N, C-alpha and C positions, 0 to 999 in steps of 0.2 A: 409675673414673678411675685410670689407671696412674701409678705414681710415676716421677719423673724420674730418669734415671741420673746427673744432675749434682747436686753438693751444693748445699744452700740457701745463698744469700748471707748473710753475717753480718748480724746485727741492729744497728741504731744504738744506741749506748750512752746517748744523750740525745735523745729524739724532738723536743724543742723546738728544740735547736740543729741537729738534723738537718733540720728543716723550714726553718730559716733558711738552711742550706747549700744546700738544693734551690732556694730562691727566689733565691739568689745565683749560680746556675749561669751561666757565661759572663761573670761579672763578678768583679773582685777581691773576695774575701770580707772582711767586717769582722773586726776583731781577735779577737773572741770566737769567731767561726765558724772562723777560721784556726787558733786553738788547738784547737778541737774536731776539725778535719780532721786535725791532727797525731796524734791518738790514736784516731780512730774509723775502723776499716777499712771499714765499710759506706759511709760518706760519701765516703771516698777513692775507693772502687771506683766509686760513682755519678759522681763528678766526672771520673774518668778515662774512663769510658764516654761521658760527654757531650762531653768534649774531643775525642774521636776521631770524632765525627759529621761534622764539617766535611770531614775527609779523604775521606769516602765520599759526599759530596753530588754529585749529578749535575744539571747545569743542564737545565731543560726544553728539549725540542726546539723548533725554530722552528714546526713544525706545531702542536704543543700550545699554544704561546704565541699563535699566530694564532687558533686555535679559542677559547681563553679570551677573547681580545680581542673576537672576534665575539659571543660570548655576552654579554659586558659591554655592548657597544654595543646589542645587542637589548634588554637590560633598561633601558638609558637611554632608548631610543626608545619603549618601551611606555608607554601612558598610565597 
């Protein structure tokens, strides 16, 4: 296995609060998690990466949506 040319991301300083920060992605964090985010570079990096996902989201094409709809209808009609 080759090593990555990129540096490893920083490790979370408190895994318990880091897990709570992960669970609260997309939501306002509780006060204890907010305090953790203020000092933990790893969790701030994760939160920033998650926040940027919506900017790159692409809506499905009409053809894909029609295909998925047909699949769902077939499954509903199957005995």
